[in-house]
Biopython code that builds the backbone (N, CA, C, O; Angstrom):
import numpy as np
from Bio.PDB.StructureBuilder import StructureBuilder

atoms = [
    (1, "UNK", "N", (-98.243, 104.512, -87.787)),
    (1, "UNK", "CA", (-98.122, 103.604, -88.907)),
    (1, "UNK", "C", (-98.742, 102.255, -88.582)),
    (1, "UNK", "O", (-99.202, 101.547, -89.478)),
    (2, "UNK", "N", (-98.755, 101.902, -87.312)),
    (2, "UNK", "CA", (-99.319, 100.617, -86.912)),
    (2, "UNK", "C", (-100.682, 100.833, -86.269)),
    (2, "UNK", "O", (-100.877, 101.814, -85.551)),
    (3, "UNK", "N", (-101.614, 99.943, -86.514)),
    (3, "UNK", "CA", (-102.941, 100.096, -85.897)),
    (3, "UNK", "C", (-102.890, 99.722, -84.414)),
    (3, "UNK", "O", (-103.032, 98.550, -84.063)),
    (4, "UNK", "N", (-102.692, 100.700, -83.559)),
    (4, "UNK", "CA", (-102.606, 100.477, -82.122)),
    (4, "UNK", "C", (-103.973, 100.707, -81.479)),
    (4, "UNK", "O", (-104.792, 101.469, -81.994)),
    (5, "UNK", "N", (-104.205, 100.048, -80.364)),
    (5, "UNK", "CA", (-105.478, 100.183, -79.662)),
    (5, "UNK", "C", (-105.511, 101.367, -78.709)),
    (5, "UNK", "O", (-106.531, 101.589, -78.057)),
    (6, "UNK", "N", (-104.428, 102.135, -78.605)),
    (6, "UNK", "CA", (-104.391, 103.285, -77.718)),
    (6, "UNK", "C", (-103.615, 104.415, -78.378)),
    (6, "UNK", "O", (-102.839, 104.207, -79.311)),
    (7, "UNK", "N", (-103.849, 105.605, -77.869)),
    (7, "UNK", "CA", (-103.219, 106.807, -78.407)),
    (7, "UNK", "C", (-101.889, 107.046, -77.701)),
    (7, "UNK", "O", (-101.861, 107.217, -76.482)),
    (8, "UNK", "N", (-100.798, 107.059, -78.443)),
    (8, "UNK", "CA", (-99.480, 107.265, -77.846)),
    (8, "UNK", "C", (-99.340, 108.653, -77.235)),
    (8, "UNK", "O", (-98.539, 108.845, -76.320)),
    (9, "UNK", "N", (-100.105, 109.619, -77.725)),
    (9, "UNK", "CA", (-100.036, 110.972, -77.164)),
    (9, "UNK", "C", (-100.506, 111.000, -75.717)),
    (9, "UNK", "O", (-100.168, 111.924, -74.978)),
    (10, "UNK", "N", (-101.274, 110.008, -75.304)),
    (10, "UNK", "CA", (-101.741, 109.973, -73.911)),
    (10, "UNK", "C", (-100.605, 109.665, -72.938)),
    (10, "UNK", "O", (-100.774, 109.827, -71.729)),
    (11, "UNK", "N", (-99.459, 109.228, -73.439)),
    (11, "UNK", "CA", (-98.312, 108.963, -72.583)),
    (11, "UNK", "C", (-97.447, 110.197, -72.353)),
    (11, "UNK", "O", (-96.540, 110.166, -71.521)),
    (12, "UNK", "N", (-97.711, 111.273, -73.071)),
    (12, "UNK", "CA", (-96.955, 112.510, -72.867)),
    (12, "UNK", "C", (-97.337, 113.121, -71.528)),
    (12, "UNK", "O", (-98.511, 113.098, -71.157)),
    (13, "UNK", "N", (-96.376, 113.665, -70.796)),
    (13, "UNK", "CA", (-96.672, 114.178, -69.461)),
    (13, "UNK", "C", (-97.319, 115.557, -69.434)),
    (13, "UNK", "O", (-97.671, 116.034, -68.355)),
    (14, "UNK", "N", (-97.489, 116.210, -70.564)),
    (14, "UNK", "CA", (-97.953, 117.590, -70.564)),
    (14, "UNK", "C", (-99.402, 117.735, -70.127)),
    (14, "UNK", "O", (-99.787, 118.792, -69.627)),
    (15, "UNK", "N", (-100.209, 116.705, -70.302)),
    (15, "UNK", "CA", (-101.599, 116.755, -69.858)),
    (15, "UNK", "C", (-101.727, 116.585, -68.354)),
    (15, "UNK", "O", (-102.821, 116.749, -67.815)),
    (16, "UNK", "N", (-100.653, 116.265, -67.669)),
    (16, "UNK", "CA", (-100.708, 116.064, -66.215)),
    (16, "UNK", "C", (-100.980, 117.365, -65.476)),
    (16, "UNK", "O", (-101.349, 117.335, -64.302)),
    (17, "UNK", "N", (-100.807, 118.503, -66.134)),
    (17, "UNK", "CA", (-101.095, 119.776, -65.484)),
    (17, "UNK", "C", (-102.589, 119.962, -65.263)),
    (17, "UNK", "O", (-102.992, 120.724, -64.384)),
    (18, "UNK", "N", (-103.407, 119.283, -66.039)),
    (18, "UNK", "CA", (-104.850, 119.320, -65.857)),
    (18, "UNK", "C", (-105.231, 117.975, -65.235)),
    (18, "UNK", "O", (-105.598, 117.039, -65.945)),
    (19, "UNK", "N", (-105.142, 117.885, -63.926)),
    (19, "UNK", "CA", (-105.278, 116.621, -63.195)),
    (19, "UNK", "C", (-106.604, 115.929, -63.503)),
    (19, "UNK", "O", (-106.638, 114.704, -63.624)),
    (20, "UNK", "N", (-107.685, 116.678, -63.632)),
    (20, "UNK", "CA", (-109.012, 116.069, -63.829)),
    (20, "UNK", "C", (-109.137, 115.344, -65.155)),
    (20, "UNK", "O", (-109.928, 114.408, -65.270)),
    (21, "UNK", "N", (-108.377, 115.753, -66.159)),
    (21, "UNK", "CA", (-108.496, 115.102, -67.469)),
    (21, "UNK", "C", (-107.309, 114.195, -67.795)),
    (21, "UNK", "O", (-107.312, 113.524, -68.827)),
    (22, "UNK", "N", (-106.305, 114.168, -66.933)),
    (22, "UNK", "CA", (-105.104, 113.372, -67.199)),
    (22, "UNK", "C", (-105.336, 111.914, -66.823)),
    (22, "UNK", "O", (-106.000, 111.609, -65.832)),
    (23, "UNK", "N", (-104.783, 111.030, -67.625)),
    (23, "UNK", "CA", (-104.866, 109.614, -67.334)),
    (23, "UNK", "C", (-103.778, 109.175, -66.364)),
    (23, "UNK", "O", (-102.876, 109.943, -66.030)),
    (24, "UNK", "N", (-103.878, 107.945, -65.927)),
    (24, "UNK", "CA", (-102.920, 107.406, -64.962)),
    (24, "UNK", "C", (-101.516, 107.357, -65.571)),
    (24, "UNK", "O", (-100.543, 107.720, -64.910)),
    (25, "UNK", "N", (-101.405, 106.914, -66.821)),
    (25, "UNK", "CA", (-100.087, 106.821, -67.467)),
    (25, "UNK", "C", (-99.454, 108.202, -67.608)),
    (25, "UNK", "O", (-98.248, 108.358, -67.418)),
    (26, "UNK", "N", (-100.269, 109.202, -67.942)),
    (26, "UNK", "CA", (-99.754, 110.559, -68.089)),
    (26, "UNK", "C", (-99.203, 111.079, -66.771)),
    (26, "UNK", "O", (-98.118, 111.659, -66.731)),
    (27, "UNK", "N", (-99.951, 110.870, -65.692)),
    (27, "UNK", "CA", (-99.502, 111.327, -64.380)),
    (27, "UNK", "C", (-98.258, 110.556, -63.937)),
    (27, "UNK", "O", (-97.363, 111.127, -63.314)),
    (28, "UNK", "N", (-98.200, 109.265, -64.257)),
    (28, "UNK", "CA", (-97.029, 108.458, -63.891)),
    (28, "UNK", "C", (-95.781, 108.943, -64.623)),
    (28, "UNK", "O", (-94.721, 109.082, -64.012)),
    (29, "UNK", "N", (-95.897, 109.200, -65.920)),
    (29, "UNK", "CA", (-94.742, 109.684, -66.692)),
    (29, "UNK", "C", (-94.290, 111.047, -66.166)),
    (29, "UNK", "O", (-93.091, 111.300, -66.052)),
    (30, "UNK", "N", (-95.245, 111.926, -65.844)),
    (30, "UNK", "CA", (-94.891, 113.242, -65.308)),
    (30, "UNK", "C", (-94.218, 113.103, -63.949)),
    (30, "UNK", "O", (-93.224, 113.777, -63.678)),
    (31, "UNK", "N", (-94.749, 112.238, -63.096)),
    (31, "UNK", "CA", (-94.157, 112.040, -61.769)),
    (31, "UNK", "C", (-92.750, 111.482, -61.836)),
    (31, "UNK", "O", (-91.858, 111.945, -61.126)),
    (32, "UNK", "N", (-92.551, 110.490, -62.686)),
    (32, "UNK", "CA", (-91.216, 109.899, -62.848)),
    (32, "UNK", "C", (-90.245, 110.938, -63.415)),
    (32, "UNK", "O", (-89.084, 111.002, -63.011)),
    (33, "UNK", "N", (-90.732, 111.747, -64.353)),
    (33, "UNK", "CA", (-89.890, 112.802, -64.910)),
    (33, "UNK", "C", (-89.495, 113.832, -63.871)),
    (33, "UNK", "O", (-88.356, 114.298, -63.854)),
    (34, "UNK", "N", (-90.440, 114.195, -62.997)),
    (34, "UNK", "CA", (-90.124, 115.152, -61.933)),
    (34, "UNK", "C", (-89.151, 114.567, -60.923)),
    (34, "UNK", "O", (-88.236, 115.256, -60.470)),
    (35, "UNK", "N", (-89.339, 113.307, -60.568)),
    (35, "UNK", "CA", (-88.413, 112.667, -59.628)),
    (35, "UNK", "C", (-87.009, 112.558, -60.219)),
    (35, "UNK", "O", (-86.015, 112.774, -59.525)),
    (36, "UNK", "N", (-86.937, 112.225, -61.496)),
    (36, "UNK", "CA", (-85.626, 112.118, -62.138)),
    (36, "UNK", "C", (-84.960, 113.486, -62.259)),
    (36, "UNK", "O", (-83.734, 113.589, -62.221)),
    (37, "UNK", "N", (-85.771, 114.538, -62.404)),
    (37, "UNK", "CA", (-85.223, 115.887, -62.551)),
    (37, "UNK", "C", (-84.567, 116.397, -61.267)),
    (37, "UNK", "O", (-83.840, 117.390, -61.293)),
    (38, "UNK", "N", (-84.823, 115.720, -60.144)),
    (38, "UNK", "CA", (-84.177, 116.116, -58.892)),
    (38, "UNK", "C", (-82.667, 115.921, -58.997)),
    (38, "UNK", "O", (-81.896, 116.728, -58.477)),
    (39, "UNK", "N", (-82.250, 114.859, -59.664)),
    (39, "UNK", "CA", (-80.815, 114.586, -59.778)),
    (39, "UNK", "C", (-80.236, 114.935, -61.149)),
    (39, "UNK", "O", (-79.039, 115.200, -61.258)),
    (40, "UNK", "N", (-81.059, 114.940, -62.187)),
    (40, "UNK", "CA", (-80.602, 115.264, -63.537)),
    (40, "UNK", "C", (-81.481, 116.398, -64.069)),
    (40, "UNK", "O", (-82.662, 116.170, -64.332)),
    (41, "UNK", "N", (-80.950, 117.601, -64.234)),
    (41, "UNK", "CA", (-81.768, 118.703, -64.745)),
    (41, "UNK", "C", (-82.353, 118.370, -66.121)),
    (41, "UNK", "O", (-81.657, 117.860, -66.999)),
    (42, "UNK", "N", (-83.620, 118.664, -66.286)),
    (42, "UNK", "CA", (-84.357, 118.401, -67.536)),
    (42, "UNK", "C", (-84.240, 116.939, -67.955)),
    (42, "UNK", "O", (-83.994, 116.644, -69.125)),
    (43, "UNK", "N", (-84.412, 116.042, -67.023)),
    (43, "UNK", "CA", (-84.244, 114.610, -67.298)),
    (43, "UNK", "C", (-85.184, 114.126, -68.394)),
    (43, "UNK", "O", (-84.762, 113.403, -69.297)),
    (44, "UNK", "N", (-86.448, 114.516, -68.323)),
    (44, "UNK", "CA", (-87.395, 114.069, -69.356)),
    (44, "UNK", "C", (-87.010, 114.631, -70.716)),
    (44, "UNK", "O", (-87.065, 113.928, -71.725)),
    (45, "UNK", "N", (-86.621, 115.901, -70.738)),
    (45, "UNK", "CA", (-86.246, 116.538, -72.006)),
    (45, "UNK", "C", (-85.025, 115.868, -72.636)),
    (45, "UNK", "O", (-84.949, 115.724, -73.856)),
    (46, "UNK", "N", (-84.077, 115.462, -71.801)),
    (46, "UNK", "CA", (-82.843, 114.865, -72.320)),
    (46, "UNK", "C", (-83.007, 113.409, -72.717)),
    (46, "UNK", "O", (-82.447, 112.977, -73.725)),
    (47, "UNK", "N", (-83.771, 112.641, -71.936)),
    (47, "UNK", "CA", (-83.776, 111.192, -72.130)),
    (47, "UNK", "C", (-85.123, 110.599, -72.525)),
    (47, "UNK", "O", (-85.165, 109.468, -73.010)),
    (48, "UNK", "N", (-86.216, 111.315, -72.338)),
    (48, "UNK", "CA", (-87.510, 110.708, -72.608)),
    (48, "UNK", "C", (-88.332, 111.367, -73.689)),
    (48, "UNK", "O", (-89.242, 110.747, -74.239)),
    (49, "UNK", "N", (-88.033, 112.596, -74.001)),
    (49, "UNK", "CA", (-88.846, 113.359, -74.940)),
    (49, "UNK", "C", (-88.502, 113.002, -76.386)),
    (49, "UNK", "O", (-87.364, 113.207, -76.808)),
    (50, "UNK", "N", (-89.458, 112.473, -77.154)),
    (50, "UNK", "CA", (-89.160, 112.134, -78.548)),
    (50, "UNK", "C", (-88.865, 113.368, -79.395)),
    (50, "UNK", "O", (-88.046, 113.299, -80.311)),
    (51, "UNK", "N", (-89.514, 114.490, -79.110)),
    (51, "UNK", "CA", (-89.247, 115.715, -79.859)),
    (51, "UNK", "C", (-87.833, 116.203, -79.596)),
    (51, "UNK", "O", (-87.138, 116.627, -80.520)),
    (52, "UNK", "N", (-87.401, 116.145, -78.331)),
    (52, "UNK", "CA", (-86.033, 116.538, -77.990)),
    (52, "UNK", "C", (-84.998, 115.647, -78.653)),
    (52, "UNK", "O", (-83.951, 116.125, -79.090)),
    (53, "UNK", "N", (-85.286, 114.349, -78.731)),
    (53, "UNK", "CA", (-84.368, 113.422, -79.401)),
    (53, "UNK", "C", (-84.257, 113.744, -80.887)),
    (53, "UNK", "O", (-83.167, 113.699, -81.457)),
    (54, "UNK", "N", (-85.382, 114.067, -81.508)),
    (54, "UNK", "CA", (-85.361, 114.419, -82.930)),
    (54, "UNK", "C", (-84.585, 115.703, -83.159)),
    (54, "UNK", "O", (-83.783, 115.788, -84.089)),
    (55, "UNK", "N", (-84.818, 116.706, -82.316)),
    (55, "UNK", "CA", (-84.094, 117.969, -82.470)),
    (55, "UNK", "C", (-82.595, 117.794, -82.238)),
    (55, "UNK", "O", (-81.786, 118.416, -82.925)),
    (56, "UNK", "N", (-82.222, 116.958, -81.283)),
    (56, "UNK", "CA", (-80.801, 116.688, -81.038)),
    (56, "UNK", "C", (-80.169, 115.967, -82.228)),
    (56, "UNK", "O", (-79.005, 116.195, -82.557)),
    (57, "UNK", "N", (-80.940, 115.104, -82.862)),
    (57, "UNK", "CA", (-80.435, 114.340, -83.995)),
    (57, "UNK", "C", (-80.166, 115.235, -85.205)),
    (57, "UNK", "O", (-79.180, 115.038, -85.914)),
    (58, "UNK", "N", (-81.030, 116.207, -85.442)),
    (58, "UNK", "CA", (-80.886, 117.036, -86.641)),
    (58, "UNK", "C", (-80.095, 118.318, -86.400)),
    (58, "UNK", "O", (-79.869, 119.086, -87.335)),
    (59, "UNK", "N", (-79.669, 118.560, -85.158)),
    (59, "UNK", "CA", (-78.935, 119.785, -84.835)),
    (59, "UNK", "C", (-77.557, 119.775, -85.493)),
    (59, "UNK", "O", (-76.839, 118.776, -85.438)),
    (60, "UNK", "N", (-77.201, 120.885, -86.108)),
    (60, "UNK", "CA", (-75.875, 121.022, -86.725)),
    (60, "UNK", "C", (-74.827, 121.224, -85.641)),
    (60, "UNK", "O", (-75.074, 121.916, -84.653)),
    (61, "UNK", "N", (-73.680, 120.633, -85.819)),
    (61, "UNK", "CA", (-72.610, 120.710, -84.824)),
    (61, "UNK", "C", (-71.354, 121.373, -85.384)),
    (61, "UNK", "O", (-70.251, 121.109, -84.907)),
    (62, "UNK", "N", (-71.507, 122.207, -86.361)),
    (62, "UNK", "CA", (-70.361, 122.936, -86.892)),
    (62, "UNK", "C", (-69.913, 122.429, -88.245)),
    (62, "UNK", "O", (-70.611, 121.639, -88.881)),
    (63, "UNK", "N", (-68.735, 122.886, -88.696)),
    (63, "UNK", "CA", (-68.251, 122.530, -90.037)),
    (63, "UNK", "C", (-67.932, 121.040, -90.181)),
    (63, "UNK", "O", (-67.909, 120.525, -91.299)),
    (64, "UNK", "N", (-67.689, 120.349, -89.084)),
    (64, "UNK", "CA", (-67.376, 118.917, -89.164)),
    (64, "UNK", "C", (-68.604, 118.039, -89.239)),
    (64, "UNK", "O", (-68.485, 116.815, -89.273)),
    (65, "UNK", "N", (-69.785, 118.639, -89.265)),
    (65, "UNK", "CA", (-71.032, 117.881, -89.320)),
    (65, "UNK", "C", (-71.253, 117.391, -90.748)),
    (65, "UNK", "O", (-71.541, 118.178, -91.650)),
    (66, "UNK", "N", (-71.115, 116.090, -90.937)),
    (66, "UNK", "CA", (-71.227, 115.503, -92.269)),
    (66, "UNK", "C", (-72.262, 114.397, -92.268)),
    (66, "UNK", "O", (-72.695, 113.933, -91.213)),
    (67, "UNK", "N", (-72.654, 113.982, -93.459)),
    (67, "UNK", "CA", (-73.586, 112.879, -93.631)),
    (67, "UNK", "C", (-72.883, 111.591, -93.211)),
    (67, "UNK", "O", (-71.823, 111.259, -93.743)),
    (68, "UNK", "N", (-73.470, 110.864, -92.259)),
    (68, "UNK", "CA", (-72.797, 109.687, -91.732)),
    (68, "UNK", "C", (-73.690, 108.469, -91.644)),
    (68, "UNK", "O", (-74.762, 108.427, -92.247)),
    (69, "UNK", "N", (-73.244, 107.481, -90.891)),
    (69, "UNK", "CA", (-73.961, 106.211, -90.758)),
    (69, "UNK", "C", (-75.328, 106.395, -90.110)),
    (69, "UNK", "O", (-76.288, 105.731, -90.502)),
    (70, "UNK", "N", (-75.430, 107.277, -89.134)),
    (70, "UNK", "CA", (-76.713, 107.521, -88.486)),
    (70, "UNK", "C", (-77.712, 108.110, -89.464)),
    (70, "UNK", "O", (-78.901, 107.799, -89.403)),
    (71, "UNK", "N", (-77.241, 108.951, -90.361)),
    (71, "UNK", "CA", (-78.128, 109.538, -91.363)),
    (71, "UNK", "C", (-78.625, 108.473, -92.333)),
    (71, "UNK", "O", (-79.792, 108.481, -92.724)),
    (72, "UNK", "N", (-77.750, 107.566, -92.716)),
    (72, "UNK", "CA", (-78.146, 106.461, -93.592)),
    (72, "UNK", "C", (-79.175, 105.584, -92.884)),
    (72, "UNK", "O", (-80.170, 105.185, -93.489)),
    (73, "UNK", "N", (-78.943, 105.284, -91.615)),
    (73, "UNK", "CA", (-79.884, 104.467, -90.846)),
    (73, "UNK", "C", (-81.241, 105.160, -90.743)),
    (73, "UNK", "O", (-82.279, 104.518, -90.900)),
    (74, "UNK", "N", (-81.238, 106.457, -90.482)),
    (74, "UNK", "CA", (-82.494, 107.201, -90.388)),
    (74, "UNK", "C", (-83.216, 107.197, -91.732)),
    (74, "UNK", "O", (-84.437, 107.045, -91.778)),
    (75, "UNK", "N", (-82.483, 107.360, -92.810)),
    (75, "UNK", "CA", (-83.088, 107.320, -94.138)),
    (75, "UNK", "C", (-83.697, 105.964, -94.453)),
    (75, "UNK", "O", (-84.781, 105.879, -95.032)),
    (76, "UNK", "N", (-82.997, 104.910, -94.070)),
    (76, "UNK", "CA", (-83.534, 103.564, -94.298)),
    (76, "UNK", "C", (-84.791, 103.317, -93.467)),
    (76, "UNK", "O", (-85.747, 102.711, -93.951)),
    (77, "UNK", "N", (-84.789, 103.782, -92.226)),
    (77, "UNK", "CA", (-85.990, 103.651, -91.392)),
    (77, "UNK", "C", (-87.159, 104.439, -91.972)),
    (77, "UNK", "O", (-88.297, 103.970, -91.954)),
    (78, "UNK", "N", (-86.883, 105.629, -92.485)),
    (78, "UNK", "CA", (-87.922, 106.431, -93.110)),
    (78, "UNK", "C", (-88.454, 105.752, -94.371)),
    (78, "UNK", "O", (-89.663, 105.728, -94.601)),
    (79, "UNK", "N", (-87.563, 105.205, -95.177)),
    (79, "UNK", "CA", (-87.988, 104.486, -96.374)),
    (79, "UNK", "C", (-88.829, 103.265, -95.995)),
    (79, "UNK", "O", (-89.829, 102.968, -96.649)),
    (80, "UNK", "N", (-88.422, 102.561, -94.938)),
    (80, "UNK", "CA", (-89.205, 101.419, -94.464)),
    (80, "UNK", "C", (-90.586, 101.837, -93.988)),
    (80, "UNK", "O", (-91.571, 101.138, -94.230)),
    (81, "UNK", "N", (-90.659, 102.979, -93.310)),
    (81, "UNK", "CA", (-91.952, 103.478, -92.843)),
    (81, "UNK", "C", (-92.862, 103.821, -94.019)),
    (81, "UNK", "O", (-94.047, 103.490, -94.011)),
    (82, "UNK", "N", (-92.306, 104.482, -95.023)),
    (82, "UNK", "CA", (-93.106, 104.793, -96.214)),
    (82, "UNK", "C", (-93.549, 103.521, -96.923)),
    (82, "UNK", "O", (-94.678, 103.443, -97.407)),
    (83, "UNK", "N", (-92.675, 102.531, -96.990)),
    (83, "UNK", "CA", (-93.032, 101.257, -97.645)),
    (83, "UNK", "C", (-94.142, 100.548, -96.870)),
    (83, "UNK", "O", (-95.076, 100.013, -97.467)),
    (84, "UNK", "N", (-94.036, 100.546, -95.545)),
    (84, "UNK", "CA", (-95.090, 99.912, -94.734)),
    (84, "UNK", "C", (-96.423, 100.633, -94.899)),
    (84, "UNK", "O", (-97.473, 99.997, -94.985)),
    (85, "UNK", "N", (-96.375, 101.943, -94.941)),
    (85, "UNK", "CA", (-97.605, 102.729, -95.114)),
    (85, "UNK", "C", (-98.213, 102.487, -96.488)),
    (85, "UNK", "O", (-99.432, 102.386, -96.625)),
    (86, "UNK", "N", (-97.369, 102.396, -97.493)),
    (86, "UNK", "CA", (-97.842, 102.182, -98.845)),
    (86, "UNK", "C", (-98.460, 100.792, -99.007)),
    (86, "UNK", "O", (-99.460, 100.631, -99.707)),
    (87, "UNK", "N", (-97.862, 99.789, -98.358)),
    (87, "UNK", "CA", (-98.370, 98.424, -98.476)),
    (87, "UNK", "C", (-99.643, 98.197, -97.663)),
    (87, "UNK", "O", (-100.431, 97.310, -97.993)),
    (88, "UNK", "N", (-99.853, 98.969, -96.625)),
    (88, "UNK", "CA", (-101.043, 98.779, -95.782)),
    (88, "UNK", "C", (-102.188, 99.428, -96.427)),
    (88, "UNK", "O", (-103.297, 99.395, -95.894)),
]
sb = StructureBuilder()
sb.init_structure("model")
sb.init_model(0)
sb.init_chain("A")
sb.init_seg("    ")
for serial, (resi, resn, name, xyz) in enumerate(atoms, 1):
    if name == "N":
        sb.init_residue(resn, " ", resi, " ")
    sb.init_atom(name, np.array(xyz, "f"), 0.0, 1.0, " ", f" {name:<3s}", serial, name[0])
structure = sb.get_structure()
């Protein structure tokens, strides 16, 4: 949504498997994730992965799962994003 001078996808650690094409930031994120995984299993997946955070947010937790304050906040952020995109 914002005109950034760099690609945020380059910060994902998945390109680190191809060392010749991976950037320094990609290798650093992968290395830090591997070091953290020594003490916390799936550390990157639990605490750093934006896709994992989104899936955790939308996951149903049973019959007590109701529309709450977090859902309202997410809706407002989404509406703000659409408004910013529309105005730009």
